[in-house]
Z-matrix of the N, CA and C atoms (Angstrom, degrees):
N
C 1 1.445
C 2 1.505 1 110.46
N 3 1.328 2 115.90 1 137.41
C 4 1.458 3 123.07 2 179.53
C 5 1.506 4 108.42 3 -93.08
N 6 1.300 5 115.76 4 132.95
C 7 1.450 6 121.54 5 176.89
C 8 1.522 7 111.09 6 -138.01
N 9 1.312 8 115.92 7 133.80
C 10 1.459 9 123.47 8 168.08
C 11 1.525 10 107.41 9 -121.33
N 12 1.297 11 116.36 10 116.38
C 13 1.452 12 120.37 11 -174.80
C 14 1.537 13 109.63 12 -118.20
N 15 1.329 14 115.55 13 113.42
C 16 1.469 15 121.79 14 178.94
C 17 1.516 16 110.38 15 -86.30
N 18 1.304 17 114.82 16 150.54
C 19 1.487 18 122.05 17 172.93
C 20 1.502 19 109.00 18 -152.73
N 21 1.328 20 114.73 19 166.55
C 22 1.443 21 120.96 20 175.64
C 23 1.518 22 115.84 21 103.09
N 24 1.313 23 117.94 22 -5.03
C 25 1.444 24 120.24 23 178.05
C 26 1.507 25 111.95 24 -72.22
N 27 1.305 26 115.79 25 168.14
C 28 1.459 27 120.62 26 179.09
C 29 1.503 28 111.86 27 162.77
N 30 1.322 29 115.10 28 -167.43
C 31 1.447 30 123.26 29 179.75
C 32 1.525 31 110.25 30 -98.07
N 33 1.335 32 115.71 31 130.23
C 34 1.459 33 120.37 32 -179.33
C 35 1.511 34 108.65 33 -142.92
N 36 1.334 35 116.67 34 150.76
C 37 1.445 36 121.05 35 179.64
C 38 1.537 37 109.98 36 -80.91
N 39 1.359 38 116.85 37 155.06
C 40 1.441 39 119.16 38 175.51
C 41 1.529 40 111.51 39 -53.53
N 42 1.340 41 115.07 40 137.30
C 43 1.464 42 120.99 41 -176.59
C 44 1.506 43 113.63 42 90.86
N 45 1.314 44 116.52 43 -9.99
C 46 1.456 45 120.40 44 -178.75
C 47 1.505 46 113.21 45 -82.54
N 48 1.316 47 115.91 46 -178.84
C 49 1.459 48 123.00 47 -176.05
C 50 1.535 49 111.00 48 -128.28
N 51 1.304 50 114.10 49 153.49
C 52 1.447 51 121.38 50 177.77
C 53 1.515 52 108.12 51 -150.04
N 54 1.306 53 119.35 52 146.14
C 55 1.438 54 123.00 53 173.17
C 56 1.505 55 111.04 54 -121.08
N 57 1.326 56 116.00 55 118.69
C 58 1.439 57 122.09 56 176.50
C 59 1.522 58 110.17 57 -92.19
N 60 1.318 59 115.05 58 144.81
C 61 1.437 60 121.27 59 176.19
C 62 1.523 61 109.41 60 -126.00
N 63 1.324 62 115.85 61 148.78
C 64 1.468 63 122.02 62 175.42
C 65 1.502 64 107.70 63 -135.44
N 66 1.299 65 116.52 64 112.74
C 67 1.452 66 122.84 65 179.00
C 68 1.517 67 109.13 66 -98.00
N 69 1.330 68 115.21 67 125.95
C 70 1.480 69 122.02 68 -177.14
C 71 1.495 70 110.38 69 -107.87
N 72 1.316 71 114.93 70 145.67
C 73 1.458 72 121.93 71 173.52
C 74 1.510 73 109.63 72 -145.74
N 75 1.330 74 117.12 73 155.74
C 76 1.433 75 120.62 74 179.07
C 77 1.522 76 115.02 75 85.61
N 78 1.311 77 117.84 76 2.99
C 79 1.475 78 123.20 77 177.24
C 80 1.514 79 109.40 78 -133.36
N 81 1.307 80 115.34 79 158.79
C 82 1.463 81 120.32 80 171.27
C 83 1.513 82 105.96 81 -82.22
N 84 1.318 83 114.39 82 92.37
C 85 1.459 84 122.70 83 -166.40
C 86 1.543 85 112.38 84 -55.78
N 87 1.309 86 116.98 85 -41.83
C 88 1.460 87 120.55 86 -175.33
C 89 1.530 88 113.73 87 -65.34
N 90 1.310 89 117.39 88 -16.91
C 91 1.480 90 121.11 89 178.57
C 92 1.527 91 113.00 90 -82.67
N 93 1.318 92 117.96 91 -13.33
C 94 1.462 93 121.57 92 -170.38
C 95 1.519 94 113.14 93 -101.12
N 96 1.327 95 114.61 94 142.07
C 97 1.450 96 120.32 95 163.23
C 98 1.530 97 106.92 96 -75.52
N 99 1.323 98 115.63 97 138.57
C 100 1.478 99 121.17 98 -178.45
C 101 1.519 100 109.72 99 -117.78
N 102 1.303 101 115.68 100 142.85
C 103 1.458 102 118.95 101 179.47
C 104 1.499 103 113.49 102 -146.08
N 105 1.295 104 114.37 103 163.12
C 106 1.464 105 122.47 104 171.73
C 107 1.494 106 109.51 105 -117.58
N 108 1.321 107 116.61 106 130.19
C 109 1.454 108 124.94 107 174.08
C 110 1.503 109 108.70 108 -116.32
N 111 1.320 110 116.40 109 162.00
C 112 1.454 111 119.87 110 174.50
C 113 1.522 112 110.21 111 -143.51
N 114 1.313 113 114.91 112 154.28
C 115 1.450 114 121.05 113 178.39
C 116 1.501 115 109.52 114 -142.56
N 117 1.326 116 115.52 115 120.42
C 118 1.444 117 122.15 116 175.56
C 119 1.525 118 109.00 117 -96.00
N 120 1.331 119 117.32 118 156.15
C 121 1.479 120 119.61 119 -179.86
C 122 1.513 121 112.23 120 -55.51
N 123 1.327 122 116.21 121 131.20
C 124 1.441 123 120.51 122 179.81
C 125 1.519 124 116.63 123 77.06
N 126 1.331 125 116.67 124 3.52
C 127 1.462 126 120.46 125 -178.72
C 128 1.515 127 109.62 126 -122.26
N 129 1.326 128 114.97 127 158.43
C 130 1.442 129 119.95 128 178.03
C 131 1.523 130 110.70 129 -76.76
N 132 1.335 131 114.58 130 155.27
C 133 1.421 132 119.25 131 177.24
C 134 1.535 133 110.64 132 -69.82
N 135 1.332 134 116.90 133 136.29
C 136 1.440 135 121.08 134 -178.56
C 137 1.504 136 110.86 135 -126.51
N 138 1.317 137 114.40 136 148.94
C 139 1.462 138 120.07 137 172.24
C 140 1.507 139 110.69 138 -75.14
N 141 1.303 140 116.93 139 126.06
C 142 1.463 141 122.86 140 -179.13
C 143 1.521 142 110.00 141 -95.17
N 144 1.299 143 118.53 142 -49.56
C 145 1.436 144 123.23 143 -176.19
C 146 1.515 145 110.31 144 -157.42
N 147 1.318 146 115.21 145 149.19
C 148 1.461 147 121.02 146 178.07
C 149 1.508 148 109.55 147 -136.30
N 150 1.295 149 116.06 148 146.89
C 151 1.459 150 121.90 149 170.54
C 152 1.539 151 108.40 150 -133.52
N 153 1.294 152 116.01 151 122.08
C 154 1.452 153 120.44 152 -175.14
C 155 1.515 154 110.28 153 -77.67
N 156 1.343 155 115.07 154 171.96
C 157 1.440 156 119.86 155 178.23
C 158 1.518 157 112.82 156 -61.99
N 159 1.324 158 116.67 157 -20.96
C 160 1.468 159 121.56 158 178.88
C 161 1.515 160 111.81 159 -97.47
N 162 1.344 161 118.45 160 3.81
C 163 1.429 162 121.34 161 174.40
C 164 1.517 163 115.78 162 91.75
N 165 1.307 164 117.93 163 7.76
C 166 1.465 165 122.22 164 176.70
C 167 1.525 166 108.66 165 -76.31
N 168 1.340 167 116.86 166 132.80
C 169 1.455 168 121.70 167 -177.42
C 170 1.509 169 111.49 168 -116.22
N 171 1.340 170 114.97 169 155.46
C 172 1.458 171 120.73 170 173.48
C 173 1.532 172 106.62 171 -154.14
N 174 1.347 173 115.97 172 156.84
C 175 1.447 174 122.32 173 -175.54
C 176 1.510 175 110.65 174 -142.04
N 177 1.331 176 114.26 175 150.83
C 178 1.451 177 119.13 176 169.60
C 179 1.538 178 108.25 177 -65.49
N 180 1.327 179 116.68 178 145.63
C 181 1.462 180 121.10 179 -174.12
C 182 1.502 181 113.10 180 -53.66
N 183 1.322 182 117.52 181 -36.64
C 184 1.468 183 121.03 182 -174.12
C 185 1.512 184 114.76 183 -66.42
N 186 1.347 185 117.05 184 -16.74
C 187 1.473 186 118.99 185 -178.85
C 188 1.508 187 112.93 186 -115.42
N 189 1.319 188 118.51 187 -0.64
C 190 1.448 189 121.86 188 179.74
C 191 1.530 190 111.46 189 -58.72
N 192 1.302 191 116.52 190 131.01
C 193 1.444 192 121.60 191 -178.95
C 194 1.503 193 114.09 192 89.43
N 195 1.340 194 117.43 193 -12.94
C 196 1.452 195 122.38 194 179.84
C 197 1.529 196 113.71 195 -113.36
N 198 1.328 197 116.44 196 -36.08
C 199 1.449 198 121.20 197 -178.38
C 200 1.542 199 110.30 198 -106.99
N 201 1.332 200 115.31 199 149.93
C 202 1.429 201 121.56 200 175.74
C 203 1.515 202 110.06 201 -136.69
N 204 1.321 203 116.50 202 123.76
C 205 1.459 204 120.95 203 175.35
C 206 1.524 205 109.15 204 -98.25
N 207 1.324 206 115.42 205 141.25
C 208 1.446 207 120.55 206 179.40
C 209 1.523 208 109.10 207 -146.99
N 210 1.307 209 116.71 208 165.53
C 211 1.461 210 119.43 209 177.61
C 212 1.522 211 110.39 210 -140.75
N 213 1.299 212 115.73 211 150.29
C 214 1.447 213 122.40 212 175.31
C 215 1.518 214 105.95 213 -127.14
N 216 1.331 215 115.30 214 99.96
C 217 1.470 216 120.17 215 -175.25
C 218 1.539 217 111.67 216 -65.30
N 219 1.325 218 117.33 217 -31.35
C 220 1.447 219 120.86 218 177.62
C 221 1.507 220 111.87 219 -63.67
N 222 1.328 221 117.46 220 -28.74
C 223 1.453 222 121.01 221 179.53
C 224 1.526 223 112.94 222 -103.86
N 225 1.330 224 117.30 223 1.65
C 226 1.467 225 120.93 224 -177.63
C 227 1.529 226 111.77 225 53.63
N 228 1.312 227 115.49 226 43.52
C 229 1.459 228 119.92 227 -172.42
C 230 1.523 229 109.83 228 -135.79
N 231 1.333 230 115.41 229 137.82
C 232 1.447 231 122.86 230 171.54
C 233 1.520 232 108.67 231 -113.64
N 234 1.335 233 116.00 232 144.83
C 235 1.455 234 121.27 233 -176.84
C 236 1.520 235 111.13 234 -123.43
N 237 1.311 236 115.85 235 155.04
C 238 1.459 237 122.34 236 170.59
C 239 1.530 238 108.47 237 -132.28
N 240 1.308 239 114.67 238 103.47
C 241 1.487 240 120.24 239 174.85
C 242 1.500 241 108.36 240 -83.33
N 243 1.324 242 116.70 241 121.62
C 244 1.469 243 122.93 242 -177.39
C 245 1.509 244 108.96 243 -117.45
N 246 1.336 245 115.12 244 115.30
C 247 1.468 246 121.52 245 179.13
C 248 1.521 247 109.62 246 -116.12
N 249 1.314 248 115.52 247 162.29
C 250 1.465 249 121.90 248 178.00
C 251 1.518 250 111.32 249 51.76
N 252 1.303 251 116.77 250 47.69
C 253 1.449 252 121.61 251 -173.56
C 254 1.513 253 111.87 252 -65.58
N 255 1.334 254 114.83 253 144.68
C 256 1.425 255 124.19 254 -178.64
C 257 1.525 256 109.26 255 -120.05
N 258 1.335 257 116.60 256 154.28
C 259 1.492 258 118.75 257 177.29
C 260 1.522 259 112.68 258 -53.43
N 261 1.314 260 118.48 259 -34.75
C 262 1.448 261 120.20 260 179.69
C 263 1.517 262 114.17 261 -70.10
N 264 1.320 263 117.70 262 -6.90
C 265 1.462 264 121.58 263 172.01
C 266 1.536 265 112.17 264 -79.63
N 267 1.271 266 116.87 265 -9.20
C 268 1.488 267 121.27 266 -178.57
C 269 1.536 268 109.57 267 -61.21
N 270 1.328 269 115.93 268 124.46
C 271 1.445 270 120.93 269 -177.86
C 272 1.532 271 108.33 270 -178.52
N 273 1.319 272 115.77 271 171.39
C 274 1.436 273 121.58 272 165.99
C 275 1.513 274 107.43 273 -88.74
N 276 1.312 275 115.57 274 126.54
C 277 1.441 276 122.41 275 -177.90
C 278 1.531 277 110.43 276 -101.83
N 279 1.331 278 115.25 277 129.66
C 280 1.444 279 122.76 278 -174.29
C 281 1.533 280 110.88 279 -117.13
N 282 1.300 281 115.94 280 134.83
C 283 1.455 282 121.72 281 174.18
C 284 1.543 283 108.42 282 -89.00
N 285 1.336 284 113.67 283 141.95
C 286 1.477 285 119.69 284 -179.15
C 287 1.494 286 109.77 285 -134.15
N 288 1.342 287 115.55 286 138.64
C 289 1.460 288 122.70 287 173.23
C 290 1.491 289 108.41 288 -121.32
N 291 1.349 290 115.59 289 127.92
C 292 1.465 291 120.34 290 -173.69
C 293 1.513 292 110.84 291 -132.92
N 294 1.335 293 115.07 292 127.59
C 295 1.437 294 122.87 293 169.93
C 296 1.516 295 105.64 294 -115.19
N 297 1.346 296 116.79 295 107.35
C 298 1.455 297 121.71 296 -168.10
C 299 1.515 298 111.80 297 -54.38
N 300 1.346 299 114.38 298 126.93
C 301 1.457 300 124.88 299 178.41
C 302 1.542 301 113.46 300 67.91
N 303 1.320 302 115.92 301 13.62
C 304 1.465 303 118.82 302 179.18
C 305 1.512 304 113.72 303 -129.59
N 306 1.321 305 116.79 304 -62.83
C 307 1.481 306 119.24 305 -175.36
C 308 1.550 307 109.92 306 -143.04
N 309 1.323 308 112.36 307 149.80
C 310 1.471 309 120.54 308 176.55
C 311 1.538 310 107.54 309 -145.02
N 312 1.346 311 115.23 310 129.24
C 313 1.450 312 120.91 311 -177.65
C 314 1.523 313 111.14 312 -132.50
N 315 1.330 314 114.63 313 153.07
C 316 1.450 315 122.51 314 -177.89
C 317 1.522 316 111.50 315 -128.99
N 318 1.326 317 115.29 316 145.07
C 319 1.435 318 119.88 317 169.74
C 320 1.517 319 111.36 318 -83.41
N 321 1.306 320 116.64 319 177.45
C 322 1.471 321 121.83 320 -178.57
C 323 1.514 322 113.24 321 -81.07
N 324 1.311 323 117.75 322 -19.91
C 325 1.459 324 121.17 323 178.06
C 326 1.531 325 112.02 324 102.14
N 327 1.310 326 114.33 325 151.03
C 328 1.451 327 122.38 326 173.93
C 329 1.514 328 109.77 327 -135.84
N 330 1.331 329 115.76 328 136.91
C 331 1.460 330 121.53 329 -174.28
C 332 1.525 331 110.40 330 -82.18
N 333 1.315 332 115.21 331 130.95
C 334 1.455 333 122.34 332 172.54
C 335 1.537 334 107.38 333 -119.61
N 336 1.311 335 116.38 334 122.14
C 337 1.439 336 120.81 335 -179.76
C 338 1.529 337 108.44 336 -125.11
N 339 1.335 338 114.91 337 123.11
C 340 1.453 339 122.53 338 -179.98
C 341 1.512 340 107.54 339 -112.53
N 342 1.303 341 115.56 340 110.77
C 343 1.473 342 120.47 341 -173.61
C 344 1.505 343 110.13 342 -159.19
N 345 1.333 344 115.50 343 147.32
C 346 1.449 345 121.08 344 174.01
C 347 1.521 346 110.21 345 -98.61
């Protein structure tokens, strides 16, 4: 069974920091590109950050310089460090594992709320 389990979400004030974790099981983790998506109420789901199996990273423009995606293949875990959080970052954040043209998996999501 394949599982992606997110953790680390919560309520934080603007300017604060949060680190999301996604623990994967049931896949050969090192073969997969890993990503974080988010979806706010009434908005479409968007790709926030991706890290490929080779460690190449990319980010949506709105989070560049504030968010950092990383992975630890030994722990089968991908992280999203979120700094200088803004209210517009409020969303449900989803972990994604993708093996191009083969498999794609999603976590259940974790809520991030940025509010004063």
